[in-house]
C-alpha positions in Angstrom: 4.6 41.5 -17.2 3.5 38.4 -18.5 7.9 37.3 -17.9 7.7 38.1 -14.7 4.2 36.0 -13.3 5.6 33.0 -15.6 9.1 33.4 -13.9 7.2 33.7 -10.0 4.8 30.4 -10.9 7.9 28.5 -12.1 9.4 29.4 -8.6 6.3 28.1 -6.9 6.3 25.1 -8.8 9.5 24.0 -7.8 8.6 23.8 -3.9 5.1 22.3 -5.2 5.9 18.5 -5.6 7.4 18.8 -1.9 4.3 20.3 -0.5 1.9 17.8 -2.3 3.7 15.0 -1.0 4.0 16.1 2.6 0.3 17.2 2.4 -0.5 13.7 0.7 1.6 11.8 3.5 -0.3 13.4 6.1 -3.5 12.7 3.8 -2.9 9.1 4.1 -1.5 9.3 7.4 -5.1 10.1 8.4 -6.6 7.7 6.5 -5.1 4.6 7.3 -5.7 5.7 11.2 -9.2 6.2 10.1 -9.4 3.0 9.0 -7.4 1.4 11.6 -9.7 2.8 14.6 -13.3 2.6 12.9 -12.5 -0.9 11.3 -13.0 0.1 7.9 -11.0 -1.2 5.4 -12.7 0.0 1.8 -11.6 3.5 2.3 -8.1 2.8 2.1 -8.3 0.5 -0.7 -9.0 3.5 -2.4 -6.0 4.9 -1.0 -3.7 2.5 -1.7 -4.4 2.7 -5.6 -3.5 6.3 -5.3 -0.3 5.6 -3.1 0.8 2.8 -6.2 -0.1 5.7 -9.0 1.6 8.8 -7.2 4.6 7.1 -6.4 4.4 8.5 -2.4 6.8 6.7 -0.2 4.6 6.7 3.1 6.4 7.3 6.3 7.0 4.0 7.9 4.2 4.5 10.8 1.7 4.8 8.1 2.5 1.3 6.3 2.9 -0.6 9.8 -0.7 1.3 10.2 -2.2 -0.1 6.6 -0.3 -3.3 7.6 -2.5 -3.7 10.5 -5.4 -2.9 8.8 -5.1 -5.5 6.0 -3.5 -8.0 8.3 -6.8 -7.4 10.9 -9.9 -6.4 8.6 -8.5 -7.7 5.3 -8.8 -6.2 2.5 -10.5 -7.1 -0.9 -10.0 -6.1 -4.7 -13.4 -4.6 -5.1 -12.1 -1.7 -6.4 -10.7 -3.3 -9.7 -13.0 -2.3 -12.1 -12.3 -5.2 -14.7 -14.2 -6.5 -17.4 -13.3 -9.2 -19.8 -9.9 -9.4 -21.1 -9.2 -7.2 -18.0 -10.6 -9.4 -15.4 -8.1 -12.3 -16.2 -5.2 -10.9 -16.3 -6.0 -8.9 -12.9 -7.0 -12.2 -11.2 -3.4 -13.2 -11.7 -1.8 -10.1 -10.0 -1.2 -9.8 -6.1 -4.3 -8.6 -4.0 -3.8 -5.2 -2.1 -3.1 -7.6 0.9 0.0 -8.4 -0.8 1.0 -5.7 -2.2 0.5 -3.5 1.2 2.9 -6.2 2.7 5.7 -6.3 0.0 6.0 -2.7 0.1 6.1 -3.2 4.3 8.8 -5.6 4.1 10.8 -3.3 1.3 10.6 -0.2 3.8 11.1 -1.9 6.9 12.0 -5.2 8.2 10.0 -8.4 7.8 7.9 -8.6 10.7 6.0 -11.5 12.3 2.4 -9.7 11.1 3.9 -9.3 7.5 5.4 -13.1 7.2 2.2 -14.4 8.6 -0.2 -12.5 6.3 2.2 -13.7 3.5 2.0 -17.4 4.8 -1.8 -17.1 4.4 -1.8 -15.8 1.0 0.7 -18.3 0.0 -1.5 -20.8 1.4 -4.9 -19.8 0.4 -3.4 -20.2 -3.0 -2.4 -23.6 -2.2 1.1 -23.0 -2.1 1.9 -25.1 1.4 5.5 -26.1 0.2 6.6 -22.2 -0.4 4.5 -21.0 2.9 6.5 -23.6 4.8 10.0 -22.0 3.4 8.9 -18.8 4.3 8.3 -20.1 7.7 11.4 -21.7 8.1 13.1 -18.9 6.7 11.8 -16.6 9.2 12.7 -18.7 12.1 16.4 -19.0 11.0 16.6 -14.8 11.6 
């Protein structure tokens, strides 16, 4: 009897990752829309870490929504819970906005919005040369 139950669990277990991915995609899509409609970026900060943690591939429309939120509302890194050495290490990491832009550009073609956010990021870091080069490269496309 135990073997029969275990076998049934294995068969269901094979379907669970796909079901989880579908539900997670729906959840992250709904959360992105919520943030965009209500001009709230903090819930998406948490969601972004969960997307990265899970390795989930978001649908293109969801990625575009996330790009819209980071482009219009900006996103801090208020949920980077760091102390001491971790804080120094994380200060050199890309911000959430830059991560979302990179995810967007890898999943789809770069757009004016994504290039604009990249240019702003380089400019805020004082790297005007790279920002200008990026703009010139995008104009040639």
